[in-house]
A tleap script that builds the chain and sets N, CA, C and O, in Angstrom:
source leaprc.protein.ff14SB
mol = sequence {
  NMET HIE ASN ASN ASN HIE ILE TYR ILE VAL
  PHE ARG LEU ILE PHE ASP THR TYR GLY ILE
  ILE MET HIE ASN ASN ASN HIE ILE TYR ILE
  VAL PHE ARG LEU ILE LEU ASP THR TYR GLY
  ILE ILE MET HIE ASN ASN ASN HIE ILE TYR
  ARG VAL PHE ARG LEU ILE PHE ASP THR TYR
  GLY ILE ILE MET HIE ASN ASN ASN HIE ILE
  TYR SER PHE SER ALA ASP CPHE
}
set mol.1.N position { -2.748 42.467 36.355 }
set mol.1.CA position { -2.519 42.011 34.825 }
set mol.1.C position { -1.471 41.152 35.420 }
set mol.1.O position { -1.368 40.178 34.674 }
set mol.2.N position { -0.771 41.066 36.260 }
set mol.2.CA position { 0.130 39.975 36.646 }
set mol.2.C position { -0.284 38.722 36.675 }
set mol.2.O position { 0.317 37.786 36.147 }
set mol.3.N position { -1.386 38.642 37.326 }
set mol.3.CA position { -2.119 37.218 37.422 }
set mol.3.C position { -2.400 36.828 35.821 }
set mol.3.O position { -2.172 35.653 35.532 }
set mol.4.N position { -2.841 37.643 34.831 }
set mol.4.CA position { -3.361 37.283 33.608 }
set mol.4.C position { -2.100 36.823 33.059 }
set mol.4.O position { -2.043 35.674 32.620 }
set mol.5.N position { -0.945 37.679 33.025 }
set mol.5.CA position { 0.607 37.467 32.483 }
set mol.5.C position { 0.497 36.014 32.621 }
set mol.5.O position { 0.526 35.371 31.572 }
set mol.6.N position { 0.340 35.184 34.067 }
set mol.6.CA position { 0.867 34.032 34.065 }
set mol.6.C position { -0.119 32.823 33.581 }
set mol.6.O position { 0.086 31.614 33.469 }
set mol.7.N position { -1.208 33.586 33.354 }
set mol.7.CA position { -2.587 32.684 33.056 }
set mol.7.C position { -1.984 32.640 31.506 }
set mol.7.O position { -1.761 31.619 30.856 }
set mol.8.N position { -1.793 33.924 31.113 }
set mol.8.CA position { -1.399 34.165 29.284 }
set mol.8.C position { -0.036 32.601 29.081 }
set mol.8.O position { 0.037 31.583 28.393 }
set mol.9.N position { 0.853 33.322 30.210 }
set mol.9.CA position { 2.179 32.196 29.607 }
set mol.9.C position { 1.414 30.594 29.849 }
set mol.9.O position { 1.406 29.799 28.909 }
set mol.10.N position { 0.855 30.267 31.050 }
set mol.10.CA position { -0.039 28.527 30.753 }
set mol.10.C position { -0.396 28.528 29.783 }
set mol.10.O position { 0.393 27.902 29.075 }
set mol.11.N position { -1.528 29.041 29.031 }
set mol.11.CA position { -1.912 29.053 27.898 }
set mol.11.C position { -0.871 28.752 26.859 }
set mol.11.O position { -0.695 27.762 26.150 }
set mol.12.N position { -0.233 29.890 26.974 }
set mol.12.CA position { 0.669 29.568 25.728 }
set mol.12.C position { 1.587 28.412 25.633 }
set mol.12.O position { 1.804 27.787 24.595 }
set mol.13.N position { 2.168 28.147 26.915 }
set mol.13.CA position { 3.181 26.676 26.834 }
set mol.13.C position { 1.634 25.804 26.599 }
set mol.13.O position { 1.656 25.585 25.387 }
set mol.14.N position { 0.524 25.298 27.062 }
set mol.14.CA position { -0.138 24.577 27.069 }
set mol.14.C position { -0.433 24.137 25.107 }
set mol.14.O position { -0.484 23.003 24.630 }
set mol.15.N position { -0.571 25.417 24.390 }
set mol.15.CA position { -0.745 25.866 23.118 }
set mol.15.C position { 0.344 25.414 22.403 }
set mol.15.O position { 0.325 24.694 21.404 }
set mol.16.N position { 1.445 25.956 23.069 }
set mol.16.CA position { 3.121 25.249 22.198 }
set mol.16.C position { 3.298 24.296 22.616 }
set mol.16.O position { 4.341 23.913 22.086 }
set mol.17.N position { 2.902 23.446 23.386 }
set mol.17.CA position { 3.120 22.064 23.723 }
set mol.17.C position { 2.224 21.270 22.871 }
set mol.17.O position { 2.574 20.156 22.482 }
set mol.18.N position { 1.072 21.789 22.555 }
set mol.18.CA position { -0.226 21.477 21.714 }
set mol.18.C position { 0.011 21.172 20.119 }
set mol.18.O position { -0.397 20.369 19.279 }
set mol.19.N position { 0.728 22.057 20.180 }
set mol.19.CA position { 1.202 22.230 18.638 }
set mol.19.C position { 2.284 21.511 17.927 }
set mol.19.O position { 2.269 20.988 16.813 }
set mol.20.N position { 3.368 21.611 18.945 }
set mol.20.CA position { 4.327 20.726 19.038 }
set mol.20.C position { 3.953 19.137 18.744 }
set mol.20.O position { 4.018 18.701 17.594 }
set mol.21.N position { 3.655 18.508 19.586 }
set mol.21.CA position { 2.600 17.428 19.680 }
set mol.21.C position { 1.959 16.974 18.200 }
set mol.21.O position { 2.058 15.950 17.525 }
set mol.22.N position { 1.340 18.088 18.052 }
set mol.22.CA position { 0.226 17.822 16.498 }
set mol.22.C position { 1.279 18.036 15.400 }
set mol.22.O position { 0.904 17.385 14.425 }
set mol.23.N position { 2.495 18.699 15.122 }
set mol.23.CA position { 3.601 19.118 14.266 }
set mol.23.C position { 3.781 17.585 14.387 }
set mol.23.O position { 3.133 16.862 13.629 }
set mol.24.N position { 4.870 16.895 15.563 }
set mol.24.CA position { 5.019 15.703 15.689 }
set mol.24.C position { 4.087 14.364 14.704 }
set mol.24.O position { 4.517 13.639 13.807 }
set mol.25.N position { 2.639 14.444 15.351 }
set mol.25.CA position { 1.898 13.317 14.389 }
set mol.25.C position { 1.694 14.010 13.253 }
set mol.25.O position { 1.226 13.379 12.305 }
set mol.26.N position { 1.898 15.002 13.136 }
set mol.26.CA position { 1.715 14.982 11.397 }
set mol.26.C position { 2.920 14.588 10.828 }
set mol.26.O position { 2.679 13.901 9.835 }
set mol.27.N position { 4.051 14.715 11.012 }
set mol.27.CA position { 4.895 14.011 10.711 }
set mol.27.C position { 4.777 12.656 10.389 }
set mol.27.O position { 4.844 12.006 9.346 }
set mol.28.N position { 4.545 12.362 11.791 }
set mol.28.CA position { 4.641 10.640 11.863 }
set mol.28.C position { 2.734 10.042 10.988 }
set mol.28.O position { 2.304 8.911 10.767 }
set mol.29.N position { 2.140 11.346 10.750 }
set mol.29.CA position { 1.337 10.532 9.610 }
set mol.29.C position { 1.829 11.047 8.458 }
set mol.29.O position { 0.991 10.669 7.639 }
set mol.30.N position { 2.647 11.666 7.864 }
set mol.30.CA position { 3.317 11.551 6.822 }
set mol.30.C position { 4.005 10.548 6.468 }
set mol.30.O position { 3.895 10.168 5.302 }
set mol.31.N position { 4.878 9.866 7.360 }
set mol.31.CA position { 5.755 8.646 6.964 }
set mol.31.C position { 4.561 7.476 6.944 }
set mol.31.O position { 4.540 6.677 6.008 }
set mol.32.N position { 3.690 7.415 7.883 }
set mol.32.CA position { 2.787 6.424 8.086 }
set mol.32.C position { 2.154 6.769 6.343 }
set mol.32.O position { 2.682 6.024 5.517 }
set mol.33.N position { 1.555 7.356 5.998 }
set mol.33.CA position { 1.312 7.877 4.530 }
set mol.33.C position { 1.942 7.575 3.137 }
set mol.33.O position { 1.454 7.414 2.018 }
set mol.34.N position { 3.324 7.559 3.675 }
set mol.34.CA position { 4.541 7.228 2.743 }
set mol.34.C position { 4.279 5.853 2.589 }
set mol.34.O position { 3.784 5.298 1.608 }
set mol.35.N position { 4.728 5.262 3.853 }
set mol.35.CA position { 5.010 3.969 3.714 }
set mol.35.C position { 3.299 3.124 2.916 }
set mol.35.O position { 3.279 2.378 1.937 }
set mol.36.N position { 2.402 3.464 3.528 }
set mol.36.CA position { 1.154 2.670 2.970 }
set mol.36.C position { 1.205 3.323 1.426 }
set mol.36.O position { 1.683 2.480 0.667 }
set mol.37.N position { 0.998 4.069 1.008 }
set mol.37.CA position { 1.213 4.886 -0.192 }
set mol.37.C position { 2.255 3.959 -0.905 }
set mol.37.O position { 1.849 3.418 -1.934 }
set mol.38.N position { 3.504 3.703 -0.520 }
set mol.38.CA position { 4.364 2.427 -1.182 }
set mol.38.C position { 4.191 1.084 -1.552 }
set mol.38.O position { 4.118 0.313 -2.509 }
set mol.39.N position { 4.154 1.202 -0.070 }
set mol.39.CA position { 2.891 -0.813 -0.109 }
set mol.39.C position { 2.110 -0.693 -0.754 }
set mol.39.O position { 2.244 -1.670 -1.491 }
set mol.40.N position { 0.817 0.126 -1.272 }
set mol.40.CA position { -0.044 0.147 -2.327 }
set mol.40.C position { 0.894 -0.053 -3.689 }
set mol.40.O position { 0.802 -1.009 -4.460 }
set mol.41.N position { 1.681 0.901 -3.791 }
set mol.41.CA position { 2.149 0.896 -4.920 }
set mol.41.C position { 3.038 -0.475 -5.477 }
set mol.41.O position { 2.885 -0.882 -6.628 }
set mol.42.N position { 3.794 -0.999 -4.703 }
set mol.42.CA position { 4.010 -2.336 -4.327 }
set mol.42.C position { 3.507 -3.095 -4.640 }
set mol.42.O position { 3.880 -3.741 -5.620 }
set mol.43.N position { 2.282 -3.418 -3.874 }
set mol.43.CA position { 0.944 -4.270 -4.356 }
set mol.43.C position { 0.339 -4.025 -5.466 }
set mol.43.O position { -0.383 -4.931 -5.882 }
set mol.44.N position { 0.409 -3.101 -6.063 }
set mol.44.CA position { -0.287 -2.685 -7.002 }
set mol.44.C position { 0.566 -3.539 -8.331 }
set mol.44.O position { 0.065 -4.370 -9.089 }
set mol.45.N position { 1.959 -3.049 -8.324 }
set mol.45.CA position { 2.449 -3.910 -9.004 }
set mol.45.C position { 2.959 -5.088 -9.272 }
set mol.45.O position { 3.447 -5.559 -10.299 }
set mol.46.N position { 2.767 -5.546 -8.117 }
set mol.46.CA position { 2.478 -6.812 -7.712 }
set mol.46.C position { 1.672 -7.761 -8.405 }
set mol.46.O position { 1.963 -8.878 -8.833 }
set mol.47.N position { 0.718 -7.182 -8.434 }
set mol.47.CA position { -0.969 -7.456 -8.804 }
set mol.47.C position { -0.869 -7.935 -10.407 }
set mol.47.O position { -1.176 -8.975 -10.990 }
set mol.48.N position { -0.088 -6.219 -10.970 }
set mol.48.CA position { 0.245 -6.627 -12.471 }
set mol.48.C position { 0.828 -7.772 -12.665 }
set mol.48.O position { 0.275 -8.653 -13.323 }
set mol.49.N position { 2.189 -7.946 -12.049 }
set mol.49.CA position { 3.302 -9.063 -12.599 }
set mol.49.C position { 2.425 -10.320 -11.938 }
set mol.49.O position { 2.480 -11.403 -12.520 }
set mol.50.N position { 1.708 -10.207 -10.867 }
set mol.50.CA position { 1.028 -11.630 -11.014 }
set mol.50.C position { 0.105 -12.098 -12.280 }
set mol.50.O position { -0.074 -13.135 -12.919 }
set mol.51.N position { -0.333 -10.886 -12.284 }
set mol.51.CA position { -1.849 -11.099 -13.823 }
set mol.51.C position { -0.961 -11.632 -14.914 }
set mol.51.O position { -1.171 -12.748 -15.389 }
set mol.52.N position { 0.100 -10.809 -15.354 }
set mol.52.CA position { 0.850 -11.436 -16.087 }
set mol.52.C position { 1.251 -12.686 -16.030 }
set mol.52.O position { 0.878 -13.397 -16.963 }
set mol.53.N position { 2.059 -13.283 -15.015 }
set mol.53.CA position { 2.298 -14.300 -15.120 }
set mol.53.C position { 0.671 -15.435 -14.916 }
set mol.53.O position { 0.807 -16.536 -15.451 }
set mol.54.N position { -0.317 -15.264 -14.418 }
set mol.54.CA position { -1.281 -16.107 -14.587 }
set mol.54.C position { -2.103 -15.714 -16.408 }
set mol.54.O position { -2.886 -16.512 -16.923 }
set mol.55.N position { -1.807 -14.755 -16.898 }
set mol.55.CA position { -1.956 -14.912 -18.052 }
set mol.55.C position { -1.157 -16.251 -19.254 }
set mol.55.O position { -1.577 -16.892 -20.218 }
set mol.56.N position { 0.387 -16.145 -18.379 }
set mol.56.CA position { 1.147 -16.721 -18.864 }
set mol.56.C position { 0.951 -18.417 -18.792 }
set mol.56.O position { 1.136 -19.212 -19.713 }
set mol.57.N position { 0.549 -18.685 -17.504 }
set mol.57.CA position { -0.047 -19.981 -17.347 }
set mol.57.C position { -1.162 -20.192 -17.581 }
set mol.57.O position { -1.202 -21.423 -17.589 }
set mol.58.N position { -2.200 -19.813 -17.800 }
set mol.58.CA position { -3.492 -19.826 -18.297 }
set mol.58.C position { -3.388 -19.816 -19.574 }
set mol.58.O position { -4.400 -20.182 -20.170 }
set mol.59.N position { -1.924 -19.327 -20.599 }
set mol.59.CA position { -2.183 -19.740 -21.920 }
set mol.59.C position { -1.643 -21.065 -22.146 }
set mol.59.O position { -1.970 -21.898 -22.991 }
set mol.60.N position { -0.499 -21.129 -20.976 }
set mol.60.CA position { 0.655 -22.535 -21.277 }
set mol.60.C position { -0.713 -23.674 -21.119 }
set mol.60.O position { -0.855 -24.560 -21.963 }
set mol.61.N position { -1.441 -23.564 -20.230 }
set mol.61.CA position { -2.484 -24.365 -19.476 }
set mol.61.C position { -3.016 -24.679 -20.898 }
set mol.61.O position { -2.603 -25.726 -21.395 }
set mol.62.N position { -3.774 -24.010 -21.539 }
set mol.62.CA position { -4.585 -24.220 -22.715 }
set mol.62.C position { -3.701 -24.746 -23.298 }
set mol.62.O position { -3.798 -25.954 -23.082 }
set mol.63.N position { -2.595 -24.466 -24.139 }
set mol.63.CA position { -1.499 -25.030 -25.173 }
set mol.63.C position { -1.504 -26.398 -24.913 }
set mol.63.O position { -1.464 -27.172 -25.869 }
set mol.64.N position { -1.532 -26.670 -24.176 }
set mol.64.CA position { -0.902 -28.066 -23.114 }
set mol.64.C position { -2.528 -29.283 -23.379 }
set mol.64.O position { -2.512 -30.299 -24.074 }
set mol.65.N position { -3.750 -28.744 -22.592 }
set mol.65.CA position { -5.026 -28.865 -23.043 }
set mol.65.C position { -5.459 -29.367 -24.128 }
set mol.65.O position { -6.015 -30.447 -24.330 }
set mol.66.N position { -5.123 -28.362 -24.967 }
set mol.66.CA position { -5.177 -28.637 -26.238 }
set mol.66.C position { -4.460 -29.637 -26.820 }
set mol.66.O position { -5.040 -30.451 -27.538 }
set mol.67.N position { -2.966 -29.721 -26.567 }
set mol.67.CA position { -2.277 -30.852 -27.103 }
set mol.67.C position { -2.135 -31.699 -26.957 }
set mol.67.O position { -1.514 -32.457 -27.701 }
set mol.68.N position { -2.851 -32.071 -25.514 }
set mol.68.CA position { -3.380 -33.464 -25.109 }
set mol.68.C position { -4.787 -33.789 -25.894 }
set mol.68.O position { -5.069 -34.986 -25.966 }
set mol.69.N position { -5.456 -33.103 -26.332 }
set mol.69.CA position { -6.593 -33.256 -27.205 }
set mol.69.C position { -6.239 -33.717 -28.338 }
set mol.69.O position { -6.867 -34.681 -28.778 }
set mol.70.N position { -5.254 -33.211 -29.030 }
set mol.70.CA position { -4.726 -33.511 -30.122 }
set mol.70.C position { -4.193 -34.999 -30.109 }
set mol.70.O position { -4.267 -35.851 -30.994 }
set mol.71.N position { -3.633 -35.063 -28.841 }
set mol.71.CA position { -2.708 -36.325 -28.419 }
set mol.71.C position { -3.148 -37.404 -28.456 }
set mol.71.O position { -2.789 -38.441 -29.014 }
set mol.72.N position { -4.292 -37.030 -27.577 }
set mol.72.CA position { -5.300 -38.154 -27.468 }
set mol.72.C position { -5.831 -38.831 -28.903 }
set mol.72.O position { -5.747 -39.963 -29.380 }
set mol.73.N position { -6.382 -37.651 -29.321 }
set mol.73.CA position { -7.204 -37.938 -30.947 }
set mol.73.C position { -6.217 -38.504 -32.001 }
set mol.73.O position { -6.591 -38.836 -33.126 }
set mol.74.N position { -4.980 -38.590 -31.587 }
set mol.74.CA position { -3.880 -38.967 -32.978 }
set mol.74.C position { -3.733 -40.441 -32.289 }
set mol.74.O position { -3.610 -41.447 -32.988 }
set mol.75.N position { -3.757 -40.491 -30.784 }
set mol.75.CA position { -4.022 -42.184 -30.536 }
set mol.75.C position { -4.423 -43.045 -30.875 }
set mol.75.O position { -3.917 -44.162 -30.983 }
set mol.76.N position { -6.128 -42.420 -31.276 }
set mol.76.CA position { -6.696 -43.183 -31.774 }
set mol.76.C position { -6.567 -44.033 -32.580 }
set mol.76.O position { -6.754 -45.249 -32.558 }
set mol.77.N position { -6.035 -42.934 -33.750 }
set mol.77.CA position { -5.618 -44.040 -34.824 }
set mol.77.C position { -4.491 -44.958 -35.131 }
set mol.77.O position { -4.550 -45.703 -36.109 }
savepdb mol mol.pdb
quit
């Protein structure tokens, strides 16, 4: 029983240490997940902003292109 108690204590130390490591890893994982999620949200929002800018520039480009056609057409007269 005395020896079994020693073995039990060693096992308990191993499991406790493993438990603490896993617990800390979980915290690290949560932090990484938060960083990645936040990055993902920022990138997602940036993508929306980019799309709006692209729409503005595309619309501006089409207007300028059409104005150029109108200008060229007018210059022919």
